[in-house]
N, C-alpha and C positions, 0 to 999 in steps of 0.2 A: 466395352472394357473386358479384358481377359484376366481371370483370377487363376494364377499358376501356383501349384504346389512346388515350392522350391526344390525339395528333395526328390519327389516322385516324378516331377515333370508333367503331371497331369494338368489339364486346362479346362476351365469352366467359362463358357462365353456368357456375358451379361449384356443386355440391351443398354445402350448408352442413354436411353431416355430415362432410366431409373436414376441416373446421376442428377437429373434436374430437380428431384424432390427428396433425395436421400443422400446421406453422407457415404462416401466410398467405404469407410471402415465398417459401417453398419451392413452394407451389402456383402462385404467380404466375410464378416462374422456369420451372417445368415447362411451363405453357401458353404462355408467351411464346416459349420455344424451339420448341414444336411448332406454334404457330399463325402466328407472324410471323417465325420463323427468325432470331432475334436472339440475341446473346451475353448470357448471364445476368449478366455483369459490366458490361454496358453499359446497365443499366436503372436508373432511379430510380422508386420507387413511392411515391405519395402516397395517403393515405386521405381520406375525407370529412372536411372540417374543416382540411385542410392538414398533418396529421401525417405524418412520414416513416415508412414501413413498413420496419423494420429486422429483424435476426435475432431480437431479443428482443420483437418486436411479436406479441401474442397475439390470439386470436379475440375476446376481450372488447373490445380497443381498436378492432378493425375493425368489429365488430357484424354480427350475422346479417342477411343480406339486403341489406347495404350494398355499395358498390362501391369499388374501388381503381383508381387511374389510373397507367398506365405511360408513362414518357418515356424517350427514348434520350439518353444522355450525348453520344454522338457527334454527334447532331443539334443539340445546344446549343452545340457548339464553333463560335466565330465563324470559324475557319479552314476550316470545312466548305463554305463558299461562301455566296452570297447566299440570302436566305430564299425567293425565288421559285424559284430553281433547285433548292434542297433540297426545297421543297414539291412541285415537279413530279416529282422523282425518287421521293419517297415515294408520290405518287399513282400513278406508273407502276408501282411495285412491286406494286400490287394491281390494276392495270388488267386484266391477263389473267384473273384470277379473277372480276372483275366482269363481263367480257364473257361468260365461261362461264355465269354466273348469268343474264345477259340472254338468251342463246340458249335456255336452258331455259324462260324465261318469255315469249318472243316469241309463241309459239303460243297463249298464254293471253290471252284478250280480256276486257275489262271485262264484267261480267255485264249491265249495262244496255245496252251497245252490242251485245252478242251477241243479247240479246232483241229489240232493235229491228230488227236485220238479219234475224233469223229471221222476224219478223212480216211484214217487207216482202217476203221471198222466197216466202212461202206463196202469195200471190195470183198471182204470176207463175211458178209452179213448172212448169206443163205447157203453158201456152198459147204457141204459136209467135209470136203477135202481140206478146207481152211480152218478146221477146228483149232489147230495149234496156234494159228495167228490170232484167232479170237481170244484164246486164253492169255496170250501175251499182252493183248490190249487191255484185258481186264486186270492183269497183274500190274500193268503200268498205271492204270487208274488208282489202284490200291496204294501203290508206292507213292504216288504224287499226293494222295490224301494224307499219308503218314508224314510227309515233310511240310504239309501246309501250315501247321501250327508254328513251325520254325520261321517260315516266311512272314506270317502274321506278327510273331513276336519281334522279329527284326524290324518290321515296319513301325510298330508302336514304339519300340525303344529308340528308333532313329528320331521320331518326333519328340519324344521325351528328352532325348539328349540335347536337342536344340533349345528346348525350354530351360533345361538345367543349366546350360551354358549362359543363357541370358540371366538366370538367377545368380550364377557365380559372378557375372559382371556387375550386377546390382550390389552384391555384397562387397565387392572390391571398391566400387564407387562410394559406398557408404563408409567404409574404413578410411578411404582417402579423404573424404569430406570431413569426417570426424577429426582426423589427424591434422588437417589443414586448419580447422578451427582452433584446435589446441595450440598449434604453433603460433597462430596469430595472438591468442590470449597470452601465451608465454612471452612473446615479444613485447607486448604492451606492459605486461607485468614487470619485466626486466627494466624497461625504460622508466617506469614509475619508481622502482627500487633505486635506480641510479640517482634520480632527482632527489629522492628523500635523503639518501646518504650524503649527497653533496650539500644539501641544506643543513643537515646535521653537523657536518664538518665545519661549515661556516659559523653556525651558532655556538658550537663548542669552542671554536677558536676565539670568539669574542667575549667569553665569560670573564676572563681575567681582566681584559681591557675595560669591560663594563664595570667591574667591581672597583677598579682603580679610579674610574671617572666618578663613581658614586662617593668616593672618599673626599672629593673636591667640592661636594655639594653640602654646605652647612645647613643644619636644621634651623627653623625659626625659633627664637628664644622661648616662645610659649610652648613649643613642642619638645624642647630639650629636657633631658633627664640625666642624672649621673650615669656616665658610661655610654650615653647616646648623644653625640654631638653632630655627627654627619649622617647623611642619608644611608651610607653603607652600614653604619652601626645599627640601623633599624631592621636590617635583613639578617636572617639566620644563615650565616656563612657556612657553618658546618653542614646544615641541611642541604644547601645548594651544592656543596661539593659532593655529598652523598648522592644527590640526584644526578649530577653529571657522571659520577662513577657508575651509577646504575644504567645510565644511557649507554655508556661504553660497553658494559657487560652485556646489555641487551642487544647491541649491535653485533657483538662477537657471536652471540647465540643465533641470531637471525642469519648471519653469514654462514654459519655451519649448516643450518637448516636449508638455506638456499643451495648450498653445494650438494646436499643430499637430494634436493628436488631436481637439480640439473642432472644428477646421475640417473634418477628415475625417469626423467624425460628422455635422456639419451637412450636408456634401455628400452623404453616404449617405442622410440623411433626406430631402433634396431629391430625390434620385434615386428613392427609394422612393415619394414622393408622386407624382412624374411617372409612374412605372411604374404606380401604382395607377390614375391617371387614364386612361392608355392602355389598361389592361386593362378598365376599365369601358366605355370607348369600343368596345373589341372586343366586349364582351358586348352592346352596343346596336347593333352593326352588323347590319343586317337585309337586306343585299344578296342573300344567298343565299335568305333567307326570301321576299323579294319575287319573286325569279325563280321559285322553286318555286310560290308562290301563283299567279303568272301562268299557268304551265303547267297547274296543276290547274284553274284557272278556265276556261281555254280548252278543256281536255279535257272538262270538265263541260258546257260549252256545246255541244260537238260531240255528246256523248252524249244530252243532253236536248233539243236543238233541231234539230240538223242531221239526225241519223239518223232520228228519227221522220218527218221530211219526205220521206224516201225511200219511205215506205209507199205502196203502190199504191192509188189512189182510183178506178180504172177497173174497172167490173164487166165480166163476159163479155158480149159482144154489144153493147158500147157503140159510140157513133158514132166514126168514124175521126178526125173533127176534134177531138173531146175527147181522144182518145188522143194526138194530136199535141201538144195543149196540155200534157198531162201529161208528155210526153217533154221538152218545152221546160222545164217547171218543174223536173223532176228533174235536167235538165242544169245548171240554175242552182244547184240544191242541191249537185250534185257539184263545181261550181266553188268554191262556198263551203267545202265539205269539203276540197278540195285546198288551198285557201288556208290554212285553219286548220291542217291537218297540216303544210304547209310552214313556217308560222310556228313551230309547236311544234318541228319539227326544227331550225330555226334557233336556237331558244332553248336547245337542248341544248348547243351550243357556249358560249352565254352562261352556262349553268348550270355547265359545267365550269370556265370561266375564273373565275367568281365563287367557286367552291369552292377552286380553286387559290390565288386571291388571299386567301381566308379562311385557308387553311393557311399561306400565306406570312406574313400578319399575325400569326397565332397563334404561329408559329415565331419571328418577330421579337420578339414580346412575351416569349416564353419565354427567348430569349437575353438580352434586357435584364434580366429578373428574375434569371437566373443570374449575370449580370455584377454586378448590384446586391448580390446575396447574397454574392458574393465580396468586394465592398467592405465589406459589413457584417462578414463574418468577419475581414477585415483590421483593421477598427476594434477588434474584440474581441481579436485577437491583440496589437495594439499596446497596448491597455489592460491586458492580462495582463502584458506585459513591463514596462510602466510601473509596474504595481502591485508587481512584484517589486523594482524600484528604490526605490519608496516604502517598502517594508518594510525595505530596507537603510538608507534614510535614517532611518527610525524607530529602528532598532537603534543607529545612530550617535548619534542624539539621546538615547537612553536612557543612553549612556555618560557624558553630562554630569551625570547625577544622582549619579555617584560623588563629584563635588566637594561637593555639598550634604550627602551622608551621611558624608563623610570624618571630620569631628571626632568624631562619636559612635563611628564605627568605630575610630578611633585609641584612644579611651578603653577600648573593649571589648578591643582588642588588648593593651593593657598588662595588663589583668586576666587575659587568656588566657595571656600569658607566665608570670605568677606562678602561675596555676593549674597549668600544665603542668610547671613546675619543681618545684612541691610534689608533684605526682603522681609525677614521676620519683623523687624522694627516697623517697616511701612505697613505690613499686614495688620499688626496689633493696633497701630494708630488709626488705620482705616476702620477697623472694627469699633474702636471707641467713638469715633466720629459718627458712625452709623447708629450706635446705641444712643448717643445724645440727641441726634436728629429724631429718632423714633420716640424718645421720651418726650420731646417737645410736642410732637404730633399727638401723642396720647393725652397730654395735659390739655392742649387746646380743644381736642374733641370731647373730652370728659367735661370740660367747663361748659361747652355749648350744650351738651346733653343735660347737665344739671340745670342750666338756665331754662331750657325748654320744659323740664319737669316742674320747676318752680312756678313758671308763668302759666303753662297750659296743661301740664300733665294732671294736676289735681282736679281740673274741671271735667275730666273724662271719667267714664265708668272704670272701675278697677279691672274688670275682666274683658274690656274691649280690646285693648292692645297692651298686653302685659309687658312686652319688651320695651315700651316707651316710658317705663317708670323711672324712678330715681335710685333704685337699688343697685347693688354691686353687680348683679347679673346683667344689667344693661350698660355697664361701663366698659370702655376699652381696656383689656387687661394690660398690665405692664409687660414690656418686651424684655426678654432675657437673651443677651448675646454672649455666648460662651465660646472661647477660643481654646481648643485643646493644646496642651503643651507639645511643642515640636522644636527640633533643632536646638534643644537645650544643652546638648553635650558638645556642641561645636566650640572649639577653643576661641578665646578672644585674642586675635592677632594684632590688635591695636589700630587697625585701619577703620574700624567701625565703633570705637569706644564712645565718641561723642554722640553718634547716632543712637547708641544704646542708652545713654543717659537721657537724651531727648525723648526716646520712647518710654522710658520709665516715668519722666515727668508728665508726659501726656496721659499715661495710664492713671497716675495719682489724681490729676485734676479731673479727668473724666469720671473717676470713681466718686470724687467729692460732688461733682455736678449731679451725678446720678443719685447720690444720697439726698441732695437738696430737693431734686425733683420728686423723690419718693416721699420725703417729708411733706411736701406740698400736696401730693396726692392723698396722703393719710389725713391731712387736715380737711381737705375737701370732702373726702368720704365721711369723716365724722360730722361735718356740717350737713351732708346729705342725709345721714342717718337721723339727725334731729328733725328734718323735714318729713322723713318717711314715717314718723310716729303715727300720724293720722288719727281720726276718730276722737274718743274721749280723752286720750292722752294728749292729743294736740290741743284740746280745749283747756285741759289743766295746765299745760305748758304756757298757753297763751294767757291764762288768768294769772299764773305766777309771774310771767313777764310783765303784765300790766301792773301788778302790785309792786313789782320792783322798780319799774321805770315810771310809775305814776300814771299808768293808763294812757300814755301817749300813743297815738296811732299815726300811721304813715299813709300818705296818699299813693295813688297808683303811679304818679310821676316820680315820687321818691323811690318806689320799687324799681322803676325802669332805670333811674339813675344809679341805684345800687347795683343792678345787674350789669350795667355798662362799666361801672367801676370794678366789679369783680372780674369781668372779661379782660379789661385792660390790665388788671393786676396779674392775671394768669399769663397773659402774653409777656408781661415784663419779667416774670420769674423764668419763663421758658427762654427768653432772650438772655437773661443773666446766666442760665445754665449753658447756653451755647457759647457765650463769651468766655466762661470759665474753661470750657473744653478747648476752645481755640487758643486761649492765652497760655495754657500749660505747655504748648509746644515751643514757646520761645526760650531764649537762654535763661531768663529769670522766671522760669515757670513756677517755682515753688512760692515766691513772695506774691507774684501776680495772682496765683491761684487762691492764696489766703485772703487777699483783699476782695476778690470777686465773691468768695464764699461768705464774707461778712456782709457785703451788700445784698447777697441773695437772701440771707437770714432776715435782714431788716425788711426787705420787700415782702418776704413771706409772712412776717408778723403783721405788717400793714394789711396785707391781703386777708389774713385770718380775721382781723378786727372788722374789716369791711363786710366779710361774709357773715360774721356773727350779727352785725347790725342789720344786715339784710334779712337774715333768718328771723330775727326778733320782730322786725316790722311785718314780715310776711305772716308770722304766727298771730300777731295782734289783729291784722286785717282779717285773717281767717276766723278768729274767735268772734269778732264783731259780726261778721256775716252769719255765722251760725246762731248767734244770739237773736239776730233779727229774724232768722227763719223760725226760731223756737217761739217767738212772741205770738199770742193768739190774734188772729185776724178779727177786726171789728165786724159785728153783724150789720148788714145793711138795713 
């Protein structure tokens, strides 16, 4: 990979193997800092073809053996000074290094010139009569050494000019690519703008027709209020008209901004075309090439024609007159050599001025391209902002579709209200049914637990299994089913009025059934509390019961029959509760519910008497057993 300084034309060769494990931009920054002492944040790097080499640019995009071109952002700033001054400063920055290179090559002569001088000096090497010829040859060496820096400078500038032209082409390709991207974006933007405006025209044209259609849609009687008889009366007509007027004003403003954007885009396109023409002219500028060609041509003439003329044509022992003629001839050759060398030295200043002018023109073109690209980016930013406003306009235009879809949506809304009210009634009824079912399950389970406690629990130690006692802590707690209020604000459209009444009856009967079950549970708990008295209180209660009832006792069979009667009584009450809950859903839910409630109360009273009798018998038996245990055992 070659790293080329776009302005100076200098080249740094980099091994392509580094691209296998390093990013191209990192390599460029390293060599730019080491070779040209520039800030790594002040560089712009372009690849062949005009692509910008960024952090994500890989070796595949750059290509093996290809070059990248480095430019300084600070040099592209118009505030940095005139192009000629900046070019002179850039040239002076490397002048010292060039002079050092020239000092190393001053002693090196052209091979052809050295060969010609060597042949000329051989003949006059030792003969004292040829001292003049030896002086001429020494003078020729000196003059060729004086013009050697000119030749070296021409050689270096020719190589740099080739690199600079490649950099100019990369800049032109970058500008063309940027402009092509902008044109494509603008084309897509204009197509989107046209679609949005066509849709807006359609929606605005249907506003009045939609409002007229809404006048023909009457509201449901439950939704009517004074001054609101149709669907159109429910809409804020004045607000809609202000909204449409705002859309019209917004479109006019966007149209004006779009015209300004098109003018800016046309101006940027014109500037791009002008810059492209100037860059092509810069590529065709051959002032430096002509100057270099003139120096090379004159130097070749000196080497090929003038230096061979210094060769000695006089043999040893020749006539003195012939020697004088040769001295005159070589003197003329030396004058021609001096003139040619003087002209080449004079052309060195011309070559420097041509190169500085070339740098100045190139720098000026770079600044123009940078300025134009900023204008192109400005067009892209304005287009992006305008596109966001067009998106807002499109969203506002879509809101007008609500007027067209409102009649169908209104009919769907009426059906949705009826559906939700029906669902609420079914939901509440299902909850009441679940509560009744759970209440029955609770009563059955608690009856079984109390029966176990009465028959077996008192025979066990108190601290063995505490959870098997007859206390409230061992009973199944009552279930609470709560339904939060919802959909209470939905209007009654008449289609679900009967269902609403049925749901109300179901709720009332279910509540009555739940009250009955709660009363039964309370009575059972009270009976359980009598049993849980235990110890001395149980004995006292048993004595009191014996005094009241005449000391009658019950057998174990009577206790079992009492337990069976209590269990059947509990199941009967639970069944009555279930019947009351299901009967309330019928058309005569209120009268049926009252009859079932009366039967439930009677069954509850019978069950309560049975439980009391069972408790009394159990207490009597318990008291007799304790009396037997307290009697002293006879001594054997």
